[in-house]
KEKE-661656 format. One line per 4 residues: number of its first residue (from 1); their letters; for each residue x, y, z of C-alpha. Coordinates in steps of 0.5 Angstrom, whole numbers, plus 500, padded with zeros to 3 digits. Layout:
NUM) a) X/Y/Z; ...
//
This chain:
1) mrte) 639/381/893; 644/379/899; 650/383/900; 655/381/905
5) vvai) 661/386/907; 668/384/909; 673/388/912; 680/386/911
9) gtel) 686/388/916; 689/386/922; 689/393/925; 681/392/925
13) llgq) 682/386/929; 687/389/934; 682/395/935; 688/400/932
17) itdt) 682/402/928; 675/403/928; 671/400/923; 666/405/921
21) nssw) 667/403/913; 662/397/914; 657/401/918; 657/406/913
25) igeq) 656/401/907; 651/397/911; 647/404/912; 647/405/904
29) lalv) 645/398/903; 639/399/907; 637/406/904; 637/402/897
33) gids) 633/396/899; 639/391/899; 639/386/904; 645/385/908
37) fyqt) 645/380/914; 653/379/915; 659/383/916; 665/380/917
41) kvgd) 672/382/919; 679/378/917; 686/380/918; 691/380/913
45) nler) 692/373/912; 691/369/905; 688/363/907; 683/366/912
49) mvet) 681/371/907; 680/366/902; 676/362/907; 672/368/909
53) lsia) 670/370/902; 668/363/900; 663/363/906; 661/370/904
57) lhrs) 659/367/897; 656/361/900; 651/365/903; 650/372/899
61) davi) 649/374/892; 655/379/893; 661/381/897; 664/388/898
65) ccgg) 671/387/901; 674/393/904; 681/394/905; 688/391/903
69) lgpt) 688/394/896; 695/398/897; 702/397/895; 705/394/901
73) qddi) 706/386/902; 700/385/907; 695/388/901; 693/382/899
77) trea) 686/383/897; 687/382/890; 691/375/891; 685/373/895
81) iaqv) 680/374/890; 683/371/884; 684/365/888; 677/365/890
85) mgva) 675/366/883; 680/361/880; 684/365/876; 691/369/876
89) legd) 692/376/877; 694/380/871; 697/387/870; 694/393/866
93) eqme) 699/397/862; 693/403/862; 692/403/869; 700/403/871
97) ehia) 700/409/866; 695/412/870; 698/411/877; 704/414/875
101) amfe) 701/420/872; 698/421/879; 704/421/882; 707/426/877
105) trgr) 702/431/878; 703/431/885; 711/432/884; 713/425/887
109) rmpi) 717/419/885; 712/413/884; 715/407/888; 716/401/884
113) nnll) 711/397/888; 705/401/887; 705/398/880; 702/392/884
117) qaqr) 696/396/885; 695/396/877; 694/388/878; 687/385/877
121) pvga) 684/378/877; 683/375/870; 676/377/868; 675/383/873
125) sfia) 675/390/871; 677/397/875; 671/401/878; 671/408/874
129) eqpg) 672/412/880; 679/412/883; 680/418/887; 687/415/890
133) tapg) 692/411/887; 688/404/889; 683/402/884; 677/399/886
137) llcp) 675/392/883; 669/389/880; 669/382/880; 664/377/877
141) iewa) 664/370/879; 660/364/877; 660/360/884; 658/353/884
145) desg) 655/350/891; 655/343/894; 650/341/889; 654/343/883
149) tvts) 649/349/882; 652/355/879; 650/362/880; 652/368/878
153) kviy) 655/373/883; 660/378/884; 665/381/889; 667/388/889
157) avpg) 673/391/892; 674/398/895; 680/401/899; 680/402/906
161) vpwe) 680/410/906; 673/412/907; 673/418/902; 675/413/897
165) mkem) 671/408/899; 665/412/899; 666/415/892; 666/408/889
169) mtgt) 660/406/893; 656/411/890; 658/412/883; 659/404/881
173) ilpd) 657/399/887; 650/401/889; 648/403/882; 650/396/880
177) lskr) 647/392/886; 641/396/884; 641/393/877; 643/386/879
181) agfs) 637/386/884; 632/388/878; 630/394/882; 625/399/878
185) avia) 623/403/884; 627/409/887; 629/409/894; 631/416/897
189) srtl) 632/419/904; 632/425/908; 635/427/914; 632/432/919
193) rtwg) 637/434/925; 635/435/931; 637/438/938; 634/439/945
197) eses) 631/433/946; 633/426/948; 631/420/943; 626/417/948
201) alae) 623/424/948; 623/425/940; 620/418/940; 614/420/944
205) llhe) 613/426/940; 613/422/934; 609/416/936; 603/417/933
209) rile) 606/419/927; 610/413/927; 604/408/928; 600/411/922
213) ldss) 606/410/917; 607/403/920; 600/401/917; 602/404/910
217) gnpt) 610/402/910; 611/408/906; 615/413/908; 618/410/914
221) lafl) 622/414/920; 628/412/924; 632/415/929; 640/415/929
225) asgm) 644/418/935; 650/422/932; 653/425/938; 655/432/937
229) eglk) 652/432/930; 645/432/933; 640/427/934; 637/425/927
233) vrit) 630/423/924; 631/420/917; 625/419/913; 626/414/907
237) akge) 621/414/901; 620/409/895; 617/411/889; 617/410/881
241) srev) 621/416/880; 625/421/884; 620/426/883; 615/422/886
245) vdtv) 620/420/892; 622/427/893; 614/429/893; 613/424/899
249) lsae) 619/426/902; 617/434/902; 610/432/905; 613/428/910
253) ervv) 618/433/912; 613/438/913; 609/433/918; 615/432/922
257) rgll) 617/439/922; 610/441/925; 611/436/930; 618/437/933
261) gslv) 618/445/931; 624/448/933; 628/442/935; 629/441/928
265) fgvd) 635/445/926; 638/442/919; 637/437/914; 642/432/911
269) edtm) 649/435/911; 647/441/915; 651/442/922; 649/446/928
273) esvv) 655/450/926; 653/451/919; 646/453/921; 648/458/926
277) lqml) 653/461/922; 648/462/916; 643/465/921; 649/470/924
281) gerg) 650/472/917; 643/473/915; 643/478/921; 649/482/919
285) ltlg) 652/479/926; 659/477/928; 662/472/932; 667/471/938
289) vaes) 668/465/942; 671/464/949; 672/456/951; 675/453/956
293) ltgg) 674/445/957; 673/445/949; 680/447/948; 679/450/941
297) migs) 674/445/939; 668/450/938; 673/454/934; 675/448/930
301) rica) 668/446/928; 666/453/926; 672/454/922; 671/448/918
305) vpga) 665/451/915; 666/454/908; 665/462/908; 666/462/916
309) skvf) 671/468/916; 665/473/914; 662/472/921; 667/469/925
313) rgsi) 673/473/928; 676/468/933; 676/464/939; 680/465/945
317) vsya) 682/458/949; 682/461/956; 684/454/959; 687/457/965
321) advk) 684/461/970; 688/467/970; 687/467/963; 680/468/964
325) fgll) 681/473/969; 687/477/966; 685/477/958; 677/476/958
329) gvae) 676/480/965; 672/475/968; 671/477/976; 676/473/980
333) gpvi) 673/467/983; 670/460/981; 671/459/974; 666/453/973
337) sesa) 660/458/974; 654/461/970; 657/468/972; 664/466/969
341) argm) 661/463/963; 658/470/962; 664/474/963; 668/470/958
345) avga) 663/471/953; 663/479/954; 670/478/954; 670/475/947
349) qrvl) 666/480/945; 671/486/947; 677/483/945; 675/480/939
353) gtdv) 670/486/937; 664/482/935; 657/483/936; 656/476/939
357) giaa) 660/473/944; 659/465/946; 663/462/952; 663/455/955
361) tgva) 667/453/962; 666/446/966; 669/440/968; 671/435/962
365) gpea) 674/430/967; 675/425/969; 677/428/976; 672/433/979
369) aegq) 674/441/980; 671/446/984; 667/441/987; 663/440/981
373) kpgt) 663/433/978; 665/431/971; 660/433/966; 658/440/969
377) vcva) 658/445/964; 656/452/964; 655/456/957; 653/463/956
381) vvig) 651/467/950; 651/475/949; 648/479/944; 650/486/943
385) dpet) 650/490/950; 645/487/955; 645/493/959; 641/496/953
389) tgsa) 638/493/947; 642/486/947; 641/480/951; 645/475/955
393) ftqk) 643/468/957; 647/463/961; 645/456/963; 648/450/967
397) lqlp) 648/443/964; 650/436/966; 653/432/960; 654/425/960
401) ggrm) 659/421/957; 667/421/958; 672/426/957; 671/427/949
405) qire) 664/426/949; 663/431/954; 667/436/950; 663/434/944
409) ftvi) 656/435/947; 659/442/950; 660/444/943; 653/443/940
413) sllg) 649/445/946; 653/452/946; 651/453/939; 644/450/940
417) llrh) 643/455/945; 646/461/940; 641/459/935; 635/459/940
421) ellh) 637/466/942; 637/468/935; 630/465/934; 628/468/940
425) rdla) 630/475/938; 627/475/932; 620/473/935; 621/478/940
429) tres) 622/483/934; 616/481/931; 612/481/937; 614/488/939
433) pgrl) 616/492/932; 621/497/934; 622/495/941; 625/490/945
437) daae) 622/489/952; 625/485/958; 623/478/957; 624/472/961
441) tnsp) 625/465/958; 626/458/961; 631/453/958; 630/451/951
445) ssae) 633/444/953; 629/439/956; 630/437/963; 630/430/961
449) saeg) 637/427/962; 641/426/956; 640/419/952; 644/417/946
453) sgap) 646/424/944; 639/427/946; 639/434/951; 643/435/957
457) llls) 640/435/964; 639/442/966; 641/444/973; 639/451/973
461) tatk) 633/454/970; 634/461/973; 637/464/968; 634/469/963
465) svwg) 634/472/956; 634/479/957; 632/485/953; 632/492/954
469) rags) 631/498/950; 634/505/949; 632/510/955; 628/505/959
473) pgps) 630/506/966; 634/500/970; 635/495/965; 635/488/967
477) hgad) 641/483/967; 641/476/966; 641/472/973; 648/469/975
481) s) 649/463/979
//
């Protein structure tokens, strides 16, 4: 079963919008075992759209059209499909009433041109899932090739709005494609999210296991670099039932976790921020943030997690140096330093009244600052009072990419450092119940340069995670740069 994706919209050709829909659709097709050899983009031109769809039907069994289902004059996907099918468009009274009701429930007047969305080619049906006003289409077609041989094929049409498209894909299109392909087996995946090593380092750690799986073919492992979402290791398995597949996935997950250890921070939809918030909540700790180069990005990511308010008290965007000095109490001097990052974290603890303070300062670029090149970032994690039973950890990183990528990598690097410190604290507690002695640790990250969305390059390993104990003479302090 060969399926082609056709993304429709002149804005895609002009680079005004990045076509992430086709990438996502391609990934989902692969996960259910559907071959997809071509992805095409075409502008909002009826003649070229008809030509593109005809070429796609010539070489594929199914075509998924994405975009062009809105109510405006350039939304002509319905018309193009009708021409390819050799039929007319017809209005659907029930769909007209449904769209009108959607506007009414939102307290809005429906423009008359929205009735265009209730049209469909004769013989086509609407996709059951309809989260927005644009219904999707399922269009069966009898396609004749040059020799006159007629083959049953299908065109699907979905809106370009990603969340609307995804609901239709998962609810109707993927199951329908699997049925048409005659699949009886179940294919499913589980994604392990990692941070702290580069893609090449993960490949080395999993090399022998991948060779073993290559000989059996089931399950399989694949890597996907995903920026601030971490580096993903996807396990895909095939079996006669969902129960069998889940058993295979769970068994392989245990093997991979055994090889990667604490590099794995989550599964499937977990994010570093959701995992860290859960860890803090389980330990009864509150969190405060001080951020500079990220400009509120850390706080924004944390706030996106449901229930964050149980742990997170706030983020101070101390972008200017005088804010770091005056509000957070950072000692005057260079602000792109580990000592400044630690001062910011302690200041966040104090100002926000939290158990844990984390901070990031650095150079996002494109220009250098304080003699530091773009990508130089200093982060700090302070848990409790480092002068007694708490800890402080600072780290200097060299992150890759442009301004946005550096800021995104800063977010996951800092949150990953907090996760590491919480795990380290747990380990120290288990090894010495009732007391936390001073212990020096190296960086949790690899010293290898970042590759894809791998670990950052560590510039300084002379930082400490410090554990004191009440009444101990002369508690140690985390070393500042």
